[in-house]
Backbone as a printed PyTorch tensor [residue, N CA C, xyz], in Angstrom:
tensor([[[ 17.0920, -15.0650,  19.8130],
         [ 17.6940, -13.8030,  19.3810],
         [ 17.7760, -13.7290,  17.8550]],

        [[ 18.2410, -14.8500,  17.2660],
         [ 18.3560, -14.9020,  15.8020],
         [ 16.9840, -14.7860,  15.1590]],

        [[ 15.9840, -15.4180,  15.7910],
         [ 14.6160, -15.3580,  15.2540],
         [ 14.0660, -13.9320,  15.3270]],

        [[ 14.3980, -13.2330,  16.4300],
         [ 13.9440, -11.8520,  16.5870],
         [ 14.5770, -10.9560,  15.5240]],

        [[ 15.8770, -11.1880,  15.2510],
         [ 16.5870, -10.4220,  14.2170],
         [ 15.9770, -10.6730,  12.8590]],

        [[ 15.6620, -11.9340,  12.5950],
         [ 15.0650, -12.3090,  11.3090],
         [ 13.6950, -11.6530,  11.1440]],

        [[ 12.8940, -11.6460,  12.2220],
         [ 11.5650, -11.0220,  12.1930],
         [ 11.6880,  -9.5320,  11.9040]],

        [[ 12.6320,  -8.8830,  12.5880],
         [ 12.8580,  -7.4480,  12.4070],
         [ 13.3350,  -7.1410,  10.9930]],

        [[ 14.1850,  -7.9980,  10.4590],
         [ 14.6970,  -7.8160,   9.0960],
         [ 13.5640,  -7.8940,   8.0870]],

        [[ 12.6780,  -8.8850,   8.2460],
         [ 11.5500,  -9.0420,   7.3200],
         [ 10.5790,  -7.8690,   7.4300]],

        [[ 10.4170,  -7.3400,   8.6370],
         [  9.5150,  -6.2060,   8.8370],
         [ 10.0830,  -4.9260,   8.2280]],

        [[ 11.3490,  -4.6410,   8.4840],
         [ 11.9350,  -3.3650,   8.0580],
         [ 12.2490,  -3.2940,   6.5700]],

        [[ 12.3900,  -4.4360,   5.9090],
         [ 12.7450,  -4.3850,   4.4720],
         [ 11.6630,  -3.6680,   3.6640]],

        [[ 10.3990,  -3.8000,   4.0650],
         [  9.3010,  -3.1490,   3.3470],
         [  9.2060,  -1.6590,   3.6100]],

        [[  9.9320,  -1.1930,   4.6250],
         [  9.8890,   0.2290,   4.9650],
         [ 10.9350,   1.0450,   4.2090]],

        [[ 11.9490,   0.3610,   3.6320],
         [ 12.9400,   1.1060,   2.8500],
         [ 13.5350,   0.2750,   1.7050]],

        [[ 14.2180,  -0.8440,   2.0320],
         [ 14.9400,  -1.6150,   1.0060],
         [ 14.0390,  -2.1310,  -0.1070]],

        [[ 12.8210,  -2.5490,   0.2530],
         [ 11.9080,  -3.1180,  -0.7470],
         [ 10.5580,  -2.3950,  -0.7440]],

        [[ 10.5680,  -1.1080,  -0.4480],
         [  9.3160,  -0.3380,  -0.3880],
         [  8.6080,  -0.4380,  -1.7500]],

        [[  7.3980,  -1.0050,  -1.7910],
         [  6.8030,  -1.4400,  -3.0710],
         [  6.7510,  -0.4140,  -4.2130]],

        [[  6.1480,   0.7730,  -4.0420],
         [  6.0300,   1.6540,  -5.2140],
         [  7.3540,   2.2270,  -5.6980]],

        [[  8.3310,   2.3740,  -4.7900],
         [  9.5620,   3.0590,  -5.1590],
         [ 10.7270,   2.1300,  -5.4700]],

        [[ 10.7230,   0.9150,  -4.9790],
         [ 11.8060,  -0.0330,  -5.2660],
         [ 11.4290,  -1.0060,  -6.3810]],

        [[ 10.2090,  -1.5580,  -6.2910],
         [  9.7660,  -2.5270,  -7.2940],
         [  8.7930,  -1.9170,  -8.2930]],

        [[  8.3950,  -0.6780,  -8.0740],
         [  7.4060,   0.0360,  -8.8980],
         [  6.1580,  -0.8300,  -9.0760]],

        [[  5.6410,  -1.3220,  -7.9390],
         [  4.4200,  -2.1350,  -7.9160],
         [  3.2840,  -1.3420,  -7.2700]],

        [[  2.0550,  -1.6920,  -7.6250],
         [  0.8900,  -1.0490,  -7.0260],
         [  0.7530,   0.4070,  -7.4300]],

        [[  1.1380,   0.7210,  -8.6720],
         [  1.1210,   2.1200,  -9.1130],
         [ -0.2790,   2.6620,  -9.3420]],

        [[ -1.2210,   1.7990,  -9.7120],
         [ -2.5870,   2.2760,  -9.9900],
         [ -3.1840,   2.9670,  -8.7560]],

        [[ -3.2450,   2.3090,  -7.5750],
         [ -3.7690,   3.0150,  -6.3960],
         [ -2.8220,   4.1140,  -5.9110]],

        [[ -1.5140,   3.9420,  -6.1390],
         [ -0.5540,   4.9630,  -5.7120],
         [ -0.8350,   6.2840,  -6.4030]],

        [[ -1.1200,   6.2330,  -7.6920],
         [ -1.3750,   7.4520,  -8.4520],
         [ -2.7960,   7.9610,  -8.2460]],

        [[ -3.7560,   7.0500,  -8.1990],
         [ -5.1670,   7.4580,  -8.1460],
         [ -5.6270,   7.8760,  -6.7540]],

        [[ -5.0620,   7.2940,  -5.7040],
         [ -5.5510,   7.5430,  -4.3470],
         [ -4.6310,   8.4630,  -3.5520]],

        [[ -3.8500,   9.2760,  -4.2510],
         [ -2.9240,  10.1410,  -3.5240],
         [ -3.2150,  11.6280,  -3.7360]],

        [[ -4.4640,  11.9620,  -4.0770],
         [ -4.8180,  13.3800,  -4.2280],
         [ -5.1130,  14.0270,  -2.8790]],

        [[ -5.4170,  13.2150,  -1.8700],
         [ -5.7070,  13.7280,  -0.5230],
         [ -5.0360,  12.8190,   0.5070]],

        [[ -4.5750,  13.4000,   1.5920],
         [ -3.8620,  12.6540,   2.6290],
         [ -4.7390,  11.5550,   3.2190]],

        [[ -6.0120,  11.8650,   3.4820],
         [ -6.9040,  10.8570,   4.0810],
         [ -7.1050,   9.6690,   3.1370]],

        [[ -7.1830,   9.9380,   1.8370],
         [ -7.3500,   8.8470,   0.8580],
         [ -6.1080,   7.9690,   0.8050]],

        [[ -4.9350,   8.6010,   0.7320],
         [ -3.6840,   7.8470,   0.6650],
         [ -3.4670,   6.9980,   1.8990]],

        [[ -3.6970,   7.5980,   3.0640],
         [ -3.5110,   6.8780,   4.3230],
         [ -4.5280,   5.7490,   4.4620]],

        [[ -5.7840,   6.0450,   4.1230],
         [ -6.8520,   5.0320,   4.2030],
         [ -6.6040,   3.8630,   3.2750]],

        [[ -6.2020,   4.1500,   2.0450],
         [ -5.9150,   3.0840,   1.0780],
         [ -4.7490,   2.2290,   1.5530]],

        [[ -3.7310,   2.8900,   2.1150],
         [ -2.5730,   2.1530,   2.6260],
         [ -2.9440,   1.2100,   3.7540]],

        [[ -3.8050,   1.6740,   4.6650],
         [ -4.2310,   0.8160,   5.7740],
         [ -5.0810,  -0.3550,   5.2920]],

        [[ -5.9280,  -0.0950,   4.3000],
         [ -6.7350,  -1.1900,   3.7140],
         [ -5.8270,  -2.2690,   3.1340]],

        [[ -4.8180,  -1.8430,   2.3710],
         [ -3.9090,  -2.8180,   1.7660],
         [ -3.0850,  -3.5360,   2.8320]],

        [[ -2.6840,  -2.8140,   3.8890],
         [ -1.9160,  -3.4400,   4.9770],
         [ -2.7200,  -4.5640,   5.6340]],

        [[ -4.0020,  -4.3080,   5.8810],
         [ -4.8690,  -5.3290,   6.4770],
         [ -4.9660,  -6.5510,   5.5600]],

        [[ -5.1740,  -6.3040,   4.2640],
         [ -5.3480,  -7.4110,   3.3150],
         [ -4.0620,  -8.2200,   3.1720]],

        [[ -2.9250,  -7.5500,   2.9610],
         [ -1.6760,  -8.2840,   2.7320],
         [ -1.2400,  -9.0460,   3.9790]],

        [[ -1.4590,  -8.4850,   5.1690],
         [ -1.0810,  -9.1810,   6.4010],
         [ -1.9970, -10.3760,   6.6500]],

        [[ -3.3060, -10.1580,   6.5200],
         [ -4.2610, -11.2650,   6.7070],
         [ -4.0570, -12.3840,   5.7110]],

        [[ -3.8590, -12.0200,   4.4390],
         [ -3.6370, -13.0370,   3.3970],
         [ -2.3430, -13.7960,   3.6600]],

        [[ -1.2950, -13.0830,   4.0640],
         [ -0.0180, -13.7470,   4.3630],
         [ -0.1700, -14.7790,   5.4820]],

        [[ -0.9230, -14.4190,   6.5200],
         [ -1.1230, -15.3390,   7.6470],
         [ -1.8020, -16.6220,   7.1690]],

        [[ -2.9100, -16.4790,   6.4450],
         [ -3.6710, -17.6590,   6.0060],
         [ -2.8970, -18.4890,   4.9910]],

        [[ -2.2220, -17.8290,   4.0760],
         [ -1.4760, -18.5660,   3.0490],
         [ -0.3070, -19.3120,   3.6780]],

        [[  0.3640, -18.6900,   4.6310],
         [  1.4600, -19.3640,   5.3290],
         [  0.9440, -20.5700,   6.1250]],

        [[ -0.2150, -20.3820,   6.7710],
         [ -0.8230, -21.4540,   7.5640],
         [ -1.2150, -22.6490,   6.6830]],

        [[ -1.7050, -22.3490,   5.4730],
         [ -2.2040, -23.4070,   4.5860],
         [ -1.1920, -23.8450,   3.5150]],

        [[  0.0370, -23.3460,   3.5910],
         [  0.9940, -23.5550,   2.5030],
         [  1.3070, -25.0220,   2.2210]],

        [[  1.2350, -25.8760,   3.2340],
         [  1.5450, -27.2970,   3.0260],
         [  0.3250, -28.0910,   2.5820]],

        [[ -0.8470, -27.4650,   2.6730],
         [ -2.1000, -28.1470,   2.2970],
         [ -2.5000, -27.8040,   0.8610]],

        [[ -2.2610, -26.5580,   0.4480],
         [ -2.6840, -26.0970,  -0.8860],
         [ -1.8800, -26.8250,  -1.9640]],

        [[ -2.5530, -27.5190,  -2.8910],
         [ -1.8290, -28.1790,  -3.9910],
         [ -1.1370, -27.1440,  -4.8820]],

        [[  0.0480, -27.4850,  -5.3300],
         [  0.8590, -26.5550,  -6.1210],
         [  0.1620, -26.1240,  -7.4100]],

        [[ -0.6130, -27.0290,  -8.0040],
         [ -1.2580, -26.7480,  -9.3030],
         [ -2.3260, -25.6580,  -9.2060]],

        [[ -2.9470, -25.5250,  -8.0460],
         [ -4.0420, -24.5470,  -7.9050],
         [ -3.7020, -23.4520,  -6.8910]],

        [[ -2.4220, -23.2760,  -6.6030],
         [ -2.0380, -22.3370,  -5.5370],
         [ -2.4450, -20.9000,  -5.8580]],

        [[ -2.2770, -20.4570,  -7.1100],
         [ -2.6030, -19.0610,  -7.4540],
         [ -4.1040, -18.8130,  -7.2670]],

        [[ -4.9240, -19.7570,  -7.7320],
         [ -6.3800, -19.6270,  -7.5690],
         [ -6.7500, -19.5710,  -6.0870]],

        [[ -6.1080, -20.4140,  -5.2780],
         [ -6.3770, -20.4180,  -3.8300],
         [ -5.9240, -19.1090,  -3.1890]],

        [[ -4.7770, -18.6110,  -3.6240],
         [ -4.2790, -17.3360,  -3.0810],
         [ -5.2750, -16.2140,  -3.3710]],

        [[ -5.8000, -16.1960,  -4.5870],
         [ -6.7370, -15.1320,  -4.9840],
         [ -8.0280, -15.2200,  -4.1730]],

        [[ -8.4970, -16.4340,  -3.9050],
         [ -9.7120, -16.6070,  -3.0920],
         [ -9.4730, -16.0660,  -1.6730]],

        [[ -8.3180, -16.3800,  -1.0980],
         [ -7.9870, -15.8960,   0.2550],
         [ -7.8860, -14.3700,   0.2640]],

        [[ -7.1810, -13.8280,  -0.7300],
         [ -7.0210, -12.3660,  -0.8300],
         [ -8.3870, -11.6990,  -1.0020]],

        [[ -9.2260, -12.2650,  -1.8840],
         [-10.5600, -11.6990,  -2.1370],
         [-11.4100, -11.6890,  -0.8690]],

        [[-11.2660, -12.7130,  -0.0330],
         [-12.0110, -12.7700,   1.2280],
         [-11.6400, -11.5890,   2.1260]],

        [[-10.3460, -11.3120,   2.2360],
         [ -9.9080, -10.1790,   3.0650],
         [-10.3030,  -8.8440,   2.4550]],

        [[-10.3150,  -8.7700,   1.1370],
         [-10.7500,  -7.5330,   0.4730],
         [-12.2240,  -7.2710,   0.7580]],

        [[-13.0460,  -8.3150,   0.7280],
         [-14.4750,  -8.1570,   1.0290],
         [-14.6600,  -7.6830,   2.4760]],

        [[-13.8820,  -8.2580,   3.3980],
         [-13.9580,  -7.8300,   4.8040],
         [-13.6370,  -6.3500,   4.9320]],

        [[-12.5210,  -5.9260,   4.3010],
         [-12.0990,  -4.5320,   4.4220],
         [-13.0670,  -3.5980,   3.7030]],

        [[-13.6460,  -4.0580,   2.5930],
         [-14.6090,  -3.2310,   1.8630],
         [-15.8810,  -3.0120,   2.6850]],

        [[-16.4020,  -4.0830,   3.2730],
         [-17.6160,  -3.9740,   4.0820],
         [-17.3790,  -3.1570,   5.3570]],

        [[-16.2030,  -3.3410,   5.9790],
         [-15.8740,  -2.5710,   7.1910],
         [-15.7400,  -1.0890,   6.8670]],

        [[-15.1080,  -0.7760,   5.7350],
         [-14.9610,   0.6270,   5.3260],
         [-16.3140,   1.2360,   5.0080]],

        [[-17.1560,   0.4540,   4.3380],
         [-18.4920,   0.9390,   3.9880],
         [-19.3260,   1.1850,   5.2490]],

        [[-19.1480,   0.3500,   6.2560],
         [-19.9470,   0.4740,   7.4840],
         [-19.4400,   1.5680,   8.4160]],

        [[-18.1180,   1.6880,   8.5580],
         [-17.5710,   2.5800,   9.5860],
         [-16.8630,   3.8240,   9.0600]],

        [[-16.4320,   3.7920,   7.8070],
         [-15.7230,   4.9470,   7.2250],
         [-16.3160,   5.2660,   5.8560]],

        [[-17.6050,   5.5650,   5.8590],
         [-18.3380,   5.7110,   4.5970],
         [-17.7640,   6.8020,   3.6820]],

        [[-17.3780,   7.9830,   4.1950],
         [-16.7830,   8.9840,   3.2850],
         [-15.5160,   8.4690,   2.5910]],

        [[-14.6930,   7.7220,   3.3350],
         [-13.4920,   7.1360,   2.7440],
         [-13.8640,   6.0950,   1.6970]],

        [[-14.8780,   5.2800,   2.0080],
         [-15.3640,   4.2620,   1.0660],
         [-15.8030,   4.9210,  -0.2430]],

        [[-16.5400,   6.0200,  -0.1460],
         [-16.9940,   6.7360,  -1.3530],
         [-15.8190,   7.3390,  -2.1090]],

        [[-14.8550,   7.8400,  -1.3690],
         [-13.7050,   8.4860,  -1.9870],
         [-12.8080,   7.4890,  -2.7150]],

        [[-12.5690,   6.3290,  -2.1130],
         [-11.6880,   5.3320,  -2.7340],
         [-12.3850,   4.5600,  -3.8420]],

        [[-13.7040,   4.4070,  -3.7330],
         [-14.4930,   3.7850,  -4.7890],
         [-13.9980,   2.4160,  -5.2140]],

        [[-13.7570,   2.2610,  -6.5120],
         [-13.4010,   0.9690,  -7.1150],
         [-12.0380,   0.4620,  -6.6650]],

        [[-11.2210,   1.3520,  -6.0970],
         [ -9.8540,   0.9410,  -5.7590],
         [ -9.7870,   0.0060,  -4.5570]],

        [[-10.8280,  -0.0450,  -3.7330],
         [-10.8320,  -1.0420,  -2.6450],
         [-11.0010,  -2.4450,  -3.2230]],

        [[-12.0350,  -2.7100,  -4.0590],
         [-12.1370,  -4.0640,  -4.6350],
         [-10.9400,  -4.4400,  -5.5020]],

        [[-10.2820,  -3.4390,  -6.0990],
         [ -9.1350,  -3.7230,  -6.9650],
         [ -7.8960,  -4.1790,  -6.2010]],

        [[ -7.9400,  -4.1430,  -4.8680],
         [ -6.8170,  -4.6820,  -4.0770],
         [ -6.6230,  -6.1660,  -4.3980]],

        [[ -7.7050,  -6.8350,  -4.7990],
         [ -7.6340,  -8.2700,  -5.1380],
         [ -6.5530,  -8.5260,  -6.1860]],

        [[ -6.4370,  -7.6310,  -7.1620],
         [ -5.4810,  -7.8520,  -8.2600],
         [ -4.2170,  -7.0090,  -8.0880]],

        [[ -4.0130,  -6.4540,  -6.9030],
         [ -2.8110,  -5.6580,  -6.6630],
         [ -1.5890,  -6.5780,  -6.6540]],

        [[ -0.5890,  -6.2170,  -7.4370],
         [  0.6220,  -7.0460,  -7.5740],
         [  1.3410,  -7.2510,  -6.2450]],

        [[  1.2480,  -6.2560,  -5.3610],
         [  1.9590,  -6.3530,  -4.0800],
         [  1.4040,  -7.5310,  -3.2710]],

        [[  0.0900,  -7.6220,  -3.1820],
         [ -0.5410,  -8.6440,  -2.3330],
         [ -0.2680, -10.0410,  -2.8780]],

        [[ -0.5380, -10.2510,  -4.1630],
         [ -0.3020, -11.5720,  -4.7630],
         [  1.1870, -11.8960,  -4.7940]],

        [[  1.9970, -10.8810,  -5.0340],
         [  3.4550, -11.0790,  -5.0570],
         [  3.9890, -11.5530,  -3.7200]],

        [[  3.5040, -10.9590,  -2.6190],
         [  3.9630, -11.3770,  -1.2930],
         [  3.4640, -12.7830,  -0.9690]],

        [[  2.2500, -13.0940,  -1.4240],
         [  1.7060, -14.4420,  -1.1860],
         [  2.5750, -15.4950,  -1.8830]],

        [[  2.8950, -15.2470,  -3.1490],
         [  3.6590, -16.2110,  -3.9560],
         [  5.1290, -16.2520,  -3.5520]],

        [[  5.7440, -15.0830,  -3.3770],
         [  7.1880, -15.0350,  -3.1360],
         [  7.5700, -15.2900,  -1.6880]],

        [[  6.6600, -14.9860,  -0.7420],
         [  7.0750, -15.0770,   0.6570],
         [  6.1990, -15.9820,   1.5150]],

        [[  4.9170, -15.6490,   1.6240],
         [  4.0410, -16.3640,   2.5710],
         [  3.9470, -17.8590,   2.2670]],

        [[  3.9840, -18.2220,   0.9960],
         [  3.8500, -19.6450,   0.6310],
         [  5.1090, -20.4480,   0.9340]],

        [[  6.1760, -19.7610,   1.3790],
         [  7.4480, -20.4540,   1.6330],
         [  7.9710, -20.2560,   3.0500]],

        [[  7.2810, -19.4290,   3.8560],
         [  7.8000, -19.0910,   5.1840],
         [  6.7720, -19.2960,   6.2890]],

        [[  7.2690, -19.1920,   7.5240],
         [  6.4130, -19.4030,   8.7020],
         [  5.4100, -18.2680,   8.8740]],

        [[  4.4010, -18.5070,   9.7120],
         [  3.3650, -17.4980,   9.9800],
         [  3.9860, -16.2450,  10.5890]],

        [[  4.8970, -16.4310,  11.5370],
         [  5.5260, -15.2960,  12.2080],
         [  6.2500, -14.3830,  11.2140]],

        [[  7.0600, -14.9560,  10.3390],
         [  7.7880, -14.1530,   9.3450],
         [  6.8360, -13.5670,   8.3080]],

        [[  5.7670, -14.2930,   7.9900],
         [  4.7760, -13.7850,   7.0280],
         [  4.0250, -12.5760,   7.5730]],

        [[  3.7770, -12.5650,   8.8870],
         [  3.1560, -11.3930,   9.5150],
         [  4.0970, -10.1960,   9.4000]],

        [[  5.3790, -10.4320,   9.7070],
         [  6.3770,  -9.3550,   9.6240],
         [  6.4660,  -8.8140,   8.2040]],

        [[  6.4820,  -9.7120,   7.2290],
         [  6.5620,  -9.3130,   5.8150],
         [  5.3290,  -8.5080,   5.4100]],

        [[  4.1480,  -8.9970,   5.7800],
         [  2.9010,  -8.3140,   5.4160],
         [  2.7940,  -6.9350,   6.0420]],

        [[  3.1170,  -6.8480,   7.3360],
         [  3.0710,  -5.5510,   8.0190],
         [  4.0790,  -4.5700,   7.4290]],

        [[  5.2930,  -5.0520,   7.1980],
         [  6.3380,  -4.1910,   6.6490],
         [  5.9880,  -3.6650,   5.2660]],

        [[  5.5390,  -4.5590,   4.3860],
         [  5.1770,  -4.1520,   3.0200],
         [  3.9630,  -3.2240,   3.0320]],

        [[  2.9780,  -3.5650,   3.8620],
         [  1.7670,  -2.7430,   3.9400],
         [  2.0400,  -1.3510,   4.4860]],

        [[  2.8400,  -1.2750,   5.5590],
         [  3.1520,   0.0320,   6.1430],
         [  4.0740,   0.8410,   5.2290]],

        [[  4.9610,   0.1480,   4.5040],
         [  5.7930,   0.8340,   3.5140],
         [  4.9500,   1.4360,   2.4060]],

        [[  3.9400,   0.6870,   1.9690],
         [  3.0120,   1.1830,   0.9480],
         [  2.2070,   2.3690,   1.4920]],

        [[  1.7680,   2.2560,   2.7540],
         [  1.0150,   3.3500,   3.3940],
         [  1.8490,   4.6200,   3.4800]],

        [[  3.1120,   4.4720,   3.8770],
         [  4.0150,   5.6240,   3.9490],
         [  4.2040,   6.2640,   2.5760]],

        [[  4.3580,   5.4190,   1.5550],
         [  4.5540,   5.9280,   0.1860],
         [  3.3560,   6.7520,  -0.2650]],

        [[  2.1540,   6.1720,  -0.1070],
         [  0.9320,   6.8650,  -0.5310],
         [  0.7160,   8.1490,   0.2590]],

        [[  0.9360,   8.0860,   1.5760],
         [  0.7080,   9.2540,   2.4170],
         [  1.6840,  10.3730,   2.0760]],

        [[  2.9520,  10.0350,   1.8730],
         [  3.9620,  11.0400,   1.5200],
         [  3.6220,  11.6990,   0.1920]],

        [[  3.2730,  10.8820,  -0.7860],
         [  2.8930,  11.4070,  -2.1020],
         [  1.6380,  12.2760,  -1.9850]],

        [[  0.6850,  11.8360,  -1.1740],
         [ -0.5700,  12.5790,  -0.9920],
         [ -0.3380,  13.9130,  -0.2840]],

        [[  0.5630,  13.9320,   0.6860],
         [  0.8810,  15.2010,   1.3780],
         [  1.3980,  16.2170,   0.3690]],

        [[  2.3470,  15.7850,  -0.4320],
         [  2.9460,  16.6590,  -1.4400],
         [  1.8900,  17.1740,  -2.4160]],

        [[  1.0400,  16.2720,  -2.9030],
         [  0.0340,  16.6450,  -3.9040],
         [ -1.0840,  17.5050,  -3.3140]],

        [[ -1.5120,  17.1890,  -2.0900],
         [ -2.6160,  17.9620,  -1.5060],
         [ -2.1600,  19.3410,  -1.0430]],

        [[ -1.0040,  19.3910,  -0.3720],
         [ -0.5290,  20.6820,   0.1520],
         [ -0.2320,  21.6520,  -0.9910]],

        [[  0.5050,  21.1900,  -2.0110],
         [  0.8560,  22.0920,  -3.1090],
         [ -0.2450,  22.2060,  -4.1670]],

        [[ -1.0580,  21.1560,  -4.2950],
         [ -2.1040,  21.1600,  -5.3170],
         [ -3.4150,  21.7900,  -4.8810]],

        [[ -3.6720,  21.7980,  -3.5450],
         [ -4.9190,  22.3860,  -3.0240],
         [ -4.6660,  23.4300,  -1.9480]],

        [[ -3.4830,  23.3680,  -1.3420],
         [ -3.1890,  24.2710,  -0.2380],
         [ -3.7570,  23.7910,   1.0790]],

        [[ -4.1430,  22.5170,   1.1290],
         [ -4.7580,  21.9820,   2.3510],
         [ -4.0200,  20.7370,   2.8260]],

        [[ -4.2930,  20.3400,   4.0640],
         [ -3.7620,  19.1030,   4.6240],
         [ -4.9130,  18.3820,   5.3120]],

        [[ -5.2070,  17.1740,   4.8280],
         [ -6.3420,  16.3910,   5.3540],
         [ -7.6390,  17.1930,   5.3170]],

        [[ -7.8090,  17.9960,   4.2510],
         [ -9.0390,  18.7580,   4.0610],
         [ -9.0720,  20.1160,   4.7230]],

        [[ -8.0420,  20.4800,   5.4890],
         [ -7.9960,  21.7790,   6.1770],
         [ -6.9920,  22.6880,   5.4780]],

        [[ -7.4520,  23.8580,   5.0790],
         [ -6.5780,  24.7970,   4.3620],
         [ -5.4790,  25.2910,   5.3080]],

        [[ -4.2100,  25.1530,   4.8710],
         [ -3.0870,  25.4950,   5.7610],
         [ -2.1520,  26.5570,   5.1660]],

        [[ -2.3270,  26.8820,   3.9020],
         [ -1.4110,  27.8330,   3.2660],
         [ -1.8530,  29.2780,   3.5290]],

        [[ -0.9770,  30.2150,   3.2060],
         [ -1.2660,  31.6330,   3.4360],
         [ -2.3510,  32.1280,   2.4900]],

        [[ -2.9680,  33.2220,   2.8710],
         [ -4.0220,  33.8130,   2.0420],
         [ -3.3930,  34.3210,   0.7470]],

        [[ -4.0390,  34.0470,  -0.3440],
         [ -3.5190,  34.4520,  -1.6420],
         [ -2.6600,  33.3700,  -2.2900]],

        [[ -2.4950,  32.2270,  -1.5990],
         [ -1.7200,  31.1190,  -2.1720],
         [ -2.4170,  30.5950,  -3.4130]],

        [[ -1.6480,  30.4270,  -4.4910],
         [ -2.1870,  29.8750,  -5.7490],
         [ -1.7840,  28.4080,  -5.8540]],

        [[ -2.7350,  27.4900,  -5.7050],
         [ -2.3840,  26.0580,  -5.7750],
         [ -1.8810,  25.6610,  -7.1720]],

        [[ -0.9850,  24.6850,  -7.1910],
         [ -0.5140,  24.1070,  -8.4510],
         [ -1.5360,  23.0420,  -8.8550]],

        [[ -2.5460,  23.4590,  -9.5890],
         [ -3.6770,  22.5670,  -9.9120],
         [ -3.2240,  21.3220, -10.6610]],

        [[ -2.1080,  21.4180, -11.3900],
         [ -1.5950,  20.2730, -12.1530],
         [ -1.3170,  19.0710, -11.2440]],

        [[ -0.9020,  19.3400,  -9.9980],
         [ -0.5510,  18.2520,  -9.0900],
         [ -1.7500,  17.4080,  -8.6890]],

        [[ -2.9510,  17.9220,  -8.8590],
         [ -4.1580,  17.1720,  -8.5320],
         [ -4.6330,  16.3210,  -9.7090]],

        [[ -3.9810,  16.4840, -10.8630],
         [ -4.3830,  15.7520, -12.0750],
         [ -3.4300,  14.5880, -12.3380]],

        [[ -3.8280,  13.6280, -13.2110],
         [ -2.9570,  12.4700, -13.4830],
         [ -1.5220,  12.8210, -13.8930]],

        [[ -1.3030,  13.8250, -14.7790],
         [  0.0970,  14.1500, -15.0980],
         [  0.8900,  14.6050, -13.8620]],

        [[  0.2230,  15.3080, -12.9460],
         [  0.8690,  15.7410, -11.7060],
         [  1.2530,  14.5610, -10.8310]],

        [[  0.4100,  13.5160, -10.8440],
         [  0.7110,  12.3010, -10.0730],
         [  1.9810,  11.6450, -10.6020]],

        [[  2.1010,  11.5490, -11.9250],
         [  3.3030,  10.9600, -12.5250],
         [  4.5410,  11.8100, -12.2300]],

        [[  4.3570,  13.1350, -12.2930],
         [  5.4700,  14.0430, -12.0140],
         [  5.9690,  13.8550, -10.5750]],

        [[  5.0350,  13.8310,  -9.6140],
         [  5.4050,  13.6620,  -8.1990],
         [  6.0440,  12.3010,  -7.9540]],

        [[  5.4840,  11.2690,  -8.5710],
         [  6.0280,   9.9210,  -8.4040],
         [  7.4540,   9.8600,  -8.9400]],

        [[  7.6660,  10.4320, -10.1300],
         [  9.0050,  10.4460, -10.7150],
         [  9.9970,  11.1910,  -9.8400]],

        [[  9.5640,  12.3010,  -9.2830],
         [ 10.4180,  13.0990,  -8.3990],
         [ 10.7910,  12.2960,  -7.1500]],

        [[  9.7970,  11.6240,  -6.5730],
         [ 10.0570,  10.8310,  -5.3710],
         [ 10.9250,   9.6110,  -5.6680]],

        [[ 10.7330,   9.0000,  -6.8490],
         [ 11.5940,   7.8840,  -7.2510],
         [ 13.0440,   8.3430,  -7.3600]],

        [[ 13.2360,   9.5440,  -7.9470],
         [ 14.5760,  10.1000,  -8.0790],
         [ 15.2240,  10.3510,  -6.7240]],

        [[ 14.4470,  10.9020,  -5.7830],
         [ 14.9590,  11.1740,  -4.4320],
         [ 15.3250,   9.8720,  -3.7240]],

        [[ 14.4460,   8.8540,  -3.8630],
         [ 14.7090,   7.5510,  -3.2450],
         [ 15.9930,   6.9410,  -3.8020]],

        [[ 16.1600,   7.0130,  -5.1210],
         [ 17.3660,   6.4500,  -5.7400],
         [ 18.6220,   7.1910,  -5.2860]],

        [[ 18.5000,   8.5120,  -5.1370],
         [ 19.6240,   9.3260,  -4.6850],
         [ 20.0480,   8.9120,  -3.2700]],

        [[ 19.0520,   8.7760,  -2.3760],
         [ 19.3590,   8.3490,  -1.0080],
         [ 19.8280,   6.9010,  -0.9680]],

        [[ 19.2570,   6.0750,  -1.8630],
         [ 19.6400,   4.6690,  -1.9220],
         [ 21.1120,   4.4790,  -2.2780]],

        [[ 21.5880,   5.3040,  -3.2100],
         [ 22.9970,   5.2180,  -3.6070],
         [ 23.9280,   5.6330,  -2.4870]],

        [[ 23.4830,   6.6370,  -1.7090],
         [ 24.3080,   7.0900,  -0.5850],
         [ 24.2910,   6.0820,   0.5560]]])
């Protein structure tokens, strides 16, 4: 029972208490760049979820074997392996998404969230808890990107997942599709999160 509670705690912390972009302000590069469309935000989030969960499993499994002096290099090799898997799978089965995300899939290798979870959690905990941590952080990141992308796509283009949903004559807020609009939306969402966090 205690183990189940602990697993649930590690899983849920990434969905609110430690949600990466809004609590730790980590992984902002893909958060801002891949949130112009709902499909991009959701796809990027799932890619990162796969990488962080897979890397956590392997790092937790090998944590007693990896020498402390070379642990960061070993973590990066493990993370890079999962990034290559997700990049090739996306290229093979979700080619439009692969083209849309571009360089941001390979850049998952240097994403602070993935390496941070490897160093702070997976290298010190069991495989079971590392899976919970990876899934929670990855799904929290996916929710963040998707929510931001919904806001930016609906108001910035008038569409949802590429389908126009607004009334005829709707004038999109084109600024929301540009980098300054991404910062504006992120700041607004950070403010809302902090407001709810205090309550």
